[in-house]
C-alpha positions, -999 to 999 in steps of 0.1 A, spaced: 2 3 2 26 24 10 45 20 -22 13 22 -47 9 53 -19 46 71 -30 36 57 -65 4 81 -75 23 111 -55 49 106 -83 21 111 -104 9 138 -90 38 160 -85 47 151 -120 14 163 -131 10 197 -108 40 213 -109 46 221 -142 18 234 -150 19 256 -118 48 268 -127 36 277 -163 8 292 -144 26 318 -134 53 318 -158 24 333 -183 12 358 -155 46 374 -160 51 378 -197 31 399 -220 16 379 -249 46 383 -270 78 371 -246 54 344 -237 54 334 -272 88 335 -272 96 318 -238 79 288 -253 94 289 -287 127 285 -272 114 264 -248 104 245 -284 143 243 -289 157 231 -257 132 201 -261 159 187 -292 194 198 -279 177 177 -246 175 148 -273 207 148 -285 223 154 -246 206 120 -238 215 103 -265 187 76 -260 212 57 -236 183 60 -216 165 24 -239 194 16 -266 220 5 -231 194 -8 -203 190 -44 -212 229 -47 -219 233 -26 -183 205 -51 -164 235 -80 -178 262 -71 -168 251 -57 -135 273 -73 -111 306 -67 -133 311 -34 -118 344 -27 -145 324 -28 -176 297 -2 -156 327 21 -140 334 23 -178 297 29 -200 283 61 -168 320 78 -173 320 69 -208 283 87 -206 286 114 -189 320 128 -207 301 122 -239 273 142 -223 294 171 -210 306 172 -250 272 172 -262 261 202 -238 292 223 -246 289 222 -277 256 226 -280 254 261 -254 287 272 -279 256 269 -313 231 285 -294 253 318 -279 271 318 -310 231 315 -325 225 348 -299 248 371 -303 245 367 -343 210 369 -348 189 379 -318 186 407 -309 173 401 -275 195 379 -257 173 375 -223 164 342 -233 198 329 -239 200 316 -199 169 294 -199 189 271 -220 208 258 -190 178 238 -179 206 212 -201 221 208 -176 196 184 -160 201 163 -190 241 155 -186 230 134 -152 200 114 -166 205 85 -149 172 68 -146 175 37 -157 213 29 -130 177 23 -104 158 0 -131 190 -21 -134 198 -17 -101 161 -25 -93 158 4 -71 126 20 -83 110 22 -56 139 49 -40 141 69 -71 100 76 -67 111 84 -33 139 109 -41 125 122 -66 95 129 -51 107 151 -19 134 163 -41 107 184 -63 82 189 -35 110 210 -22 99 238 -50 64 241 -44 62 267 -14 93 280 -37 72 284 -67 46 306 -45 68 331 -35 94 337 -60 100 364 -71 117 353 -104 99 322 -117 118 312 -145 155 311 -130 135 284 -107 119 266 -132 161 258 -149 165 246 -116 136 227 -113 150 207 -144 185 203 -134 190 199 -88 161 165 -88 186 148 -114 219 160 -98 201 146 -63 192 120 -81 226 107 -96 249 116 -66 226 84 -47 228 62 -70 269 61 -81 274 69 -41 255 35 -31 270 8 -61 303 28 -57 305 39 -93 336 56 -103 344 83 -130 376 70 -149 401 90 -168 391 67 -205 409 71 -239 386 94 -255 379 60 -287 364 43 -259 339 71 -251 334 79 -289 329 37 -299 296 36 -269 286 66 -285 293 54 -321 278 20 -314 242 36 -305 238 61 -330 212 42 -346 193 47 -322 200 78 -313 189 91 -348 156 80 -341 147 91 -312 160 125 -326 136 115 -351 113 120 -324 106 153 -316 103 162 -349 60 148 -347 63 165 -315 80 193 -306 85 197 -346 52 212 -343 60 244 -322 87 253 -339 66 256 -372 35 277 -355 61 302 -340 67 307 -373 38 314 -393 14 320 -364 36 325 -332 7 343 -310 -15 309 -318 19 290 -299 8 297 -263 -19 284 -263 -8 249 -275 22 250 -262 7 250 -224 -21 223 -236 7 200 -253 29 206 -214 0 195 -195 -11 164 -218 33 159 -221 34 161 -177 10 133 -178 27 117 -196 59 121 -183 36 109 -147 32 76 -167 62 66 -176 63 56 -141 42 33 -152 66 23 -181 93 20 -161 84 -3 -136 71 -28 -168 103 -27 -180 118 -40 -146 90 -67 -150 94 -73 -186 131 -75 -187 125 -108 -176 122 -132 -205 100 -162 -192 70 -123 -182 83 -115 -220 67 -144 -231 39 -145 -210 12 -136 -231 -15 -134 -204 10 -116 -187 12 -94 -216 -28 -93 -224 -36 -83 -185 -11 -49 -195 -28 -44 -228 -58 -44 -211 -53 -19 -178 -28 6 -199 -64 7 -223 -83 14 -195 -57 39 -175 -56 55 -211 -93 66 -215 -99 75 -173 -74 101 -184 -88 113 -213 -123 118 -194 -109 135 -163 -82 153 -183 -115 167 -208 -138 170 -173 -106 194 -156 -103 219 -191 -124 246 -182 -114 249 -151 -79 250 -156 -83 277 -187 -107 297 -161 -84 295 -129 -50 283 -141 -48 301 -177 -74 330 -175 -53 351 -199 -46 325 -225 -73 322 -251 -87 286 -260 -63 270 -243 -93 240 -232 -100 237 -263 -69 227 -274 -61 205 -239 -100 182 -251 -84 177 -282 -51 166 -272 -63 146 -247 -71 117 -274 -30 122 -276 -29 101 -241 -40 63 -248 -21 68 -279 7 75 -264 1 50 -231 -3 22 -251 25 33 -278 48 37 -250 40 3 -238 40 -21 -270 74 2 -284 95 13 -248 83 -17 -230 79 -46 -254 101 -42 -284 128 -26 -263 128 -52 -240 128 -81 -262 161 -60 -275 144 -45 -309 156 -8 -306 158 -15 -347 123 -19 -349 118 13 -327 142 33 -345 123 31 -377 92 32 -360 106 66 -351 117 76 -384 85 68 -403 67 95 -376 90 117 -382 92 111 -420 53 119 -422 54 147 -401 79 165 -415 61 159 -447 29 168 -436 31 191 -401 38 227 -421 15 229 -443 -17 219 -417 -5 245 -392 -1 276 -424 -39 264 -438 -52 256 -403 -32 272 -374 -31 260 -338 -61 230 -352 -33 222 -380 -9 217 -349 -34 195 -332 -45 171 -361 -4 169 -377 2 155 -332 -27 130 -337 -23 116 -370 21 113 -360 13 96 -323 -15 69 -345 14 61 -369 34 58 -344 8 33 -321 0 14 -349 39 6 -365 45 -2 -324 13 -28 -329 21 -48 -357 61 -51 -351 46 -71 -317 27 -88 -335 58 -93 -358 77 -108 -331 56 -127 -309 36 -145 -336 1 -136 -342 -14 -163 -325 1 -149 -293 2 -112 -299 
């Protein structure tokens, strides 16, 4: 009972605190600066995928097999840290040059420090060592520390940056201390060899942004004043998706065991549970759409309409994560997952700009739903191929 309570508290915190941040940010910025803020957040989202490099999925099966080999674990984690640090410095250099050459207003440059948090994003270590309970507790309390500060802070944007950095630092420090993971001085060839071996999944993982945040970039270019409503609605949806990742992590641990993965009844049980959860979340968010608009974001027009339509993504994303991030990943079929992401991204690149140009924010809504449906359909197709039509 205590474990379930912790899980649901984490789920709630992951949903509520980001919304509170965006509420106060939207109150303190005018329409143009708010649109600019969300435009930069969309760019930051791309760099977050670059810095994390997809290691949270591409390494998990291998690390699970060698978790008792401390030497190999130390080499891999050291390599990941060094490589991510290199990517962060490269990304920040590119952004700084962009600002100083092309952007007159440089006041938004500092929010790119959010990317520091992604260097130390190592949730997968808690999964391979079966320490998710501790992960949830630390994550819960490190994020709750920010709750009272949201209401009293004079600089809400800086606080939001720290919210994206400090919890990851705490979680990383705890796991490396407990399992005595040491940083090694490595030959640069070793670091780039690991990065090279995982490049194909990184490329596909980066392509996810082409059917998620790509719409916000295009909307910011064509219809900037519509961007805050769409971006806020999307952030609310993604906050729930982030909360759902708790359940994905639990499932990954369970299905890393091949006996569970081959159990048709167990797989079908989780498929049913996730579908029901997705429908419940959809109905819950639709019921909250008007109060969210009235009490949290009264100055953002049409956000309730965007929330209602985007809530259709909740069961779609939840099911595609179960099929893709759990069943395909635990079957060590990340190459198939790469094909899924590339296919959805390719279609999004071709259709999204036209839909957004013609239909403004509603074009972005249509493009998002189409792309996520493609991901779900392809994940289900590959799931059927792996487990056989009789078992799928």
